[in-house]
C-alpha positions in Angstrom: -24.9 56.8 -98.8 -23.0 59.4 -96.8 -19.1 58.3 -96.1 -18.8 57.3 -92.6 -15.3 58.7 -92.3 -17.2 62.3 -92.5 -17.7 61.8 -88.8 -14.7 61.7 -87.4 -13.6 64.6 -90.2 -16.1 66.9 -88.7 -15.0 66.0 -85.3 -11.4 66.8 -86.3 -12.3 70.2 -87.8 -14.6 71.4 -85.1 -11.7 71.2 -82.4 -9.1 72.0 -85.3 -11.0 75.4 -85.3 -10.5 76.4 -82.0 -8.6 78.9 -81.8 -8.4 78.7 -77.7 -7.4 75.0 -77.9 -5.0 75.7 -80.4 -3.4 78.3 -78.2 -2.6 75.3 -75.5 -2.2 72.5 -78.4 -0.3 74.7 -81.2 0.7 71.6 -82.9 -2.8 70.8 -84.0 -5.7 68.2 -83.9 -4.7 64.8 -85.8 -6.3 61.9 -86.4 -4.1 58.5 -85.2 -0.9 60.2 -84.9 0.9 63.8 -84.8 3.6 64.7 -87.1 7.6 64.5 -85.6 8.8 66.5 -83.6 5.1 67.5 -82.1 5.3 68.4 -78.5 1.6 69.5 -77.8 -1.2 68.4 -79.9 -4.4 66.9 -79.8 -5.1 62.9 -80.9 -8.8 61.9 -82.3 -8.9 57.8 -82.8 -11.7 56.4 -83.8 -12.5 53.1 -81.0 -15.4 51.1 -82.4 -18.1 52.3 -85.1 -21.6 50.6 -84.8 -24.3 50.4 -87.2 -28.3 50.8 -86.1 -30.5 49.3 -88.8 -34.2 49.7 -89.4 -36.4 48.4 -92.2 -33.7 46.4 -94.1 -31.3 49.5 -94.0 -29.0 51.9 -91.9 -30.6 54.6 -89.9 -28.0 55.8 -87.5 -24.2 55.5 -86.9 -22.7 55.3 -83.4 -18.8 56.1 -83.1 -16.6 56.1 -80.3 -13.6 58.4 -80.3 -10.8 59.0 -77.8 -10.0 62.3 -77.8 -6.8 63.3 -76.1 -4.9 66.4 -75.4 -1.2 64.9 -75.3 1.7 67.3 -74.1 5.1 66.2 -73.8 6.6 66.6 -70.5 9.3 69.3 -70.9 6.6 71.6 -72.7 4.3 73.1 -69.4 2.8 69.4 -69.9 0.4 69.2 -67.2 -1.2 72.4 -67.0 -1.6 72.6 -70.9 -3.2 69.0 -71.3 -5.9 69.5 -68.2 -7.0 73.0 -69.8 -7.0 71.4 -73.2 -9.2 68.8 -72.1 -11.7 71.1 -70.4 -12.0 72.9 -73.6 -12.4 69.8 -75.2 -15.2 68.4 -73.4 -16.9 71.9 -73.2 -16.7 71.7 -77.3 -17.6 68.1 -77.4 -20.2 67.4 -74.4 -20.9 70.9 -72.9 -22.9 70.8 -69.6 -25.6 73.0 -68.4 -25.8 75.9 -68.5 -24.0 75.8 -72.1 -26.0 74.9 -75.1 -25.7 71.4 -76.3 -22.7 70.6 -79.0 -23.2 71.1 -82.7 -21.5 69.3 -85.0 -21.6 69.7 -89.1 -21.6 66.2 -90.7 -22.1 65.9 -94.5 -24.7 63.6 -95.1 -25.9 62.9 -91.2 -27.8 64.5 -88.7 -26.1 64.9 -85.2 -28.1 63.0 -82.6 -26.0 63.3 -79.8 -22.3 63.8 -78.4 -21.5 62.7 -74.9 -18.4 61.5 -73.0 -18.7 58.7 -71.6 -15.3 58.1 -69.7 -12.8 60.6 -68.6 -9.2 59.5 -69.5 -6.0 60.7 -67.5 -2.6 59.3 -67.9 1.1 59.8 -68.2 3.1 57.8 -70.8 7.1 57.2 -70.2 9.6 57.0 -72.8 10.7 53.3 -73.1 14.5 54.9 -73.6 14.5 57.7 -71.5 12.3 57.4 -68.4 12.9 61.0 -67.6 11.0 62.0 -70.9 7.2 61.5 -70.5 3.9 62.5 -72.1 0.6 63.8 -70.4 -2.5 62.5 -72.2 -5.9 64.2 -70.7 -9.2 63.9 -72.5 -11.9 61.3 -72.8 -13.7 58.9 -74.4 -16.7 60.4 -76.5 -19.6 59.0 -78.4 -21.1 60.6 -81.7 -24.5 59.2 -82.8 -25.8 60.6 -86.3 -28.8 59.9 -88.2 -28.4 59.2 -91.9 
């Protein structure tokens, strides 16, 4: 049986291999939390994972991820976060005339990746409201068959 974590790992690897995205988000792509001191990075967080059964077994897994470019207000955040979110969307849910997204996941066959929701927020520091984070990205569904 394949490892369900491989889907999220493949998503992080795909984003982390894109040099254009990393030029805008030079601290990298991480699961849930970036290292201390990071000011421009991408976070991939699993929201929910569902199994779809068939014939007394699992036929497909559908995972929803929040994928966000995050940038500290003092690091050119607004334009970097927005530009990074566009690249993320082009990589994960490209619209025609671009070809469909690909994702290599050991033990699985990709069925689809789609953006379900656009996300745009600004988060203010509780201790110092002059400090804020720009957060741009989306909620993506990745469906894979076994």
